[in-house]
N, C-alpha and C positions, 0 to 999 in steps of 0.2 A: 290161362285166362278162363274164367268161369262162365257160367251160363248167362246169356243176355237176358233171358226172361226169368231170372231167379225169383223175382218178386211176384210173378203171376202164377196162379194155379191153372188158369185157362186163358186163352186169347182168341177172340173171334175176329176174323178179317173178312172184308169184302172179297169177292172172287177175282175181279178183274179191273184193270186200269183201262181196258180198251173197249172191245165190242160188247154190248149187252148179251148176257147169257143166263140161263137158270142157275141158281145157286144150289150146289149139291150138299146135302147134309151128311157128313161123314160119321158123326157120332153125337148123340144128344148130350154127351158129357162136355164136348167142346163148343157145340153150336146150339143156339136157341133162337128160333124164328130169325134165320139169317136175313140180313138186309142187303140185297144186291146193290152193287155200286158200279156205275159205268160212266164213261165220258160222254158228253154231248157230241152230236155230229160235228165234225171239224174237218179242217183241210187235210188231216192225216188219212182219212178213209171215207169213201163214199159207197162204192159198190163194185162188183165185177173184179177186175184185176187188182185194184187197190185192196179190196177185202181179202183176196187170196194172198196177196203179198204180206198183209198184216198177220194172217193166220200162220203162214209159213215162218215168219219171223218169231212169233210167239212160240211155235213148236221148237224152233232152234234154241231160243232162250231157255225153254224148259229142259231141253237136252243138256245144256250147260249146267243147269240147276241139278239135274239128276246125276251128272258126272261128279259134281262137287259132293253131293250126298253119298254117292257110291265110294268115292275116295276116302271120305271120313270113316265110313263103315268098314272098308277094307283095312285101313290102318289100325282101327280099333280091334278088329278080329285078330290081326297079326300080333298086336300088343298083348292081347289076352292069352294067346298061345304061348308067347315068350314068358309071360308072367307065370303061367302054369308050369312051364319048364323050370323056372327059377324056384318055384315051390318044391319041385321034385329033385332039387340039388344041382341044377345047372344054371347058376345066376348070371354068368358072363354075357350070354346073348341079350338078355333083358337089360343089363347094365349098359351095354353098347347101344342098344336101341334108345334108351332114355337120353344118352349123351348126344345122339345124332338127331333125335326127333323132338326134344324139348329144349326150351330156352334156359340158359344159365349165363349170368353176367361174367363170372370167372372164365367159363369156357369160351365165351365170345371174345374176351380180351386176350385169350390165348390162340385166337385164329379160327375158332369154330363158327363159321358164318352161315352154313347151310340151314341150321335150325331156325333162322329167321323166317324161312319159308316152310320147312317141314313141320315145325311146331304148330302151325296153323291147322294142320289136318290131324293132330294127335289128341286123343282123349284117353285117359287111363282109368276111368271108372264109368260105369254104365249110366249113372244119373247125369253126369256131365254131358255125356254123348247124347242121351235122349233129349235133354232140355235144349241143347244147341241144335240138334237135327229137327226137332219140332219147330223151333223158331225159324230155322232156315227154310223149311218147307213152306210154311204159311206166308212169311214175309217175303221170301224169295219168289214164290209163285205170284204174289201180288205185283212185284216189280217186273217180273218176266212178261207180264201182259201189257206193259207200257209201250205204246206205238213207237216212241223215240229210242227205246232200248234195243240195241242190236246184240247178237251173241258176243261180239268183241267187246262192246261196252260193258255188258254184264260180267264177262270174265275179268275185264280190267278192274271194275269196281270191287269184285270179290277178292281177287288176289292182291290188288293194291291196298285195300283196307286191311287185309290180313298182315301184309308186310308192315304197314304203318302201325298197326297194333303191336307187332313184335318190337319195332323200334321204340314205340312209346313205353312199352313194358321195360325194355332194357335201360332206357334213359331214366325212368323212375327209380329203378334199382340202383343205378349209378348215383343219382341224386341222394338217395337214402344213405348210401354208403359214405358219400362225401360229408353228409350232415352228421354222420356217426349216430344215426338214429337207432334206438334199441329195436330188437326184433330179429327175425330170421331172414333178413334181406340178402345176406351173402350166400345162403344155402337154398333159397327158393328157386323153383323151376317153373316155367310158364308154358302153357299149351292150351289149345282149343280154338274153335272157329268163331269165337265171340266177336273179335275185332272185325272180321269180314261181315258178320251179320249186322253189326252196328253200322258199317259203311253202307250196306245195301238198304237198310232201313232209313238211313239219313237221306239217301238219294230219293227213295220213295216218298218220304215226308216233304222234301223240297218240291217234288213234282206234283204231289197231290196232298197238300197240307191239311185239307179238311175231310179227307177220307176217314170214315168212322171205324174205329176199333173198339173192342169191349174188354176192359180189364176185369179179370176174374169172371168173365162171361156175363157180367152184370153192368158194370159201370161204362157207359159210352163216353168216348173222348175222341177228338180229332187226332190223326196220326202225328201231327206236329207236336201235340201236347204229350203223347206217349213217348216219343223219342226224346223230347226235352226233359221229361221226367226222369228217364233213365240216365241222361247226361248229368242232371243235377245229383242224382243218387250216386253215380260214379265219382263225381267231383267231391261230394261231401265225405265219402268214405275212402278217398284216395290214399290217405296216410293212416288209415285205421290199422292198429296192430292186431285186431281180432278178426279181420276179414281175410278169407282165403281167395277172394275174387280178384282177378287182374284188372282193376279199375282203369289203370293207365292204358292197358291194351284196348279196352273199350273206347276210351277217349281218343286214342290214336286212330282207330278205325272210323270213328265219327268225323274226325278232322279230315281224313282223306275223302270220305264221302261228300262232305261239304265242299271241299276244294274242287273235287271233280265236277260237282254240279255247277259251281260258279264258272269253272273254266270251259265246260263242254255242253252243259244242258240248260244254262240259265234262261235262254229264250223260250224254253218249253215249260209250261206250267198249266195245271188243270184245276 
């Protein structure tokens, strides 16, 4: 599965869903006159103990986010090591790695189920990794600050969306094979954290649909429009023979995020 933000050169996001705080400018390349966004005072926090509890929860959510980032980076580092070993004449370890850590419909049909999870954390080129980790950091940090998001909920959304993305990818490959569509459907392999990112973004958009993000660092739009735009893009190119992006995986992650919001978070909206 390819990058969730493949269409954008830069993305500017508000810093928090929760308590007001100064916006830190990390780089003028990504941020220009950032607009802080915060929730109005609500029943979720007032002062004293409630404020402390909120900050502790946000810190715990951020720890989950960093764990996800670190896992992706560690798997990528190991993949690059094995790829280099393959270049030096030892291809078997890298071949075994790709079989265990990337999705393949034929492998799945022969009983290889673990890649439904492991492929979520696998990237095999630096561009794919950086684009996904950039998206995960900014959109994931945004959701981590939501008062109603606990570490367990955050982890469930991320992993559940990734699994749903893998299932969506496999189902689409099966559909293409049944339809005997031309292309490389039978040899394609899927990987990447894009399904999880789509799920996290969808939950954030449902909680705060009017939070402003900036496409290309210039065009302001509400978060619901940004996520909807990517969903339309993925749907439009779902069966494109020229696209190497796992659009079905993105849509699977979106579906899980939407269902999770409806089932668990629908009463909360800002």
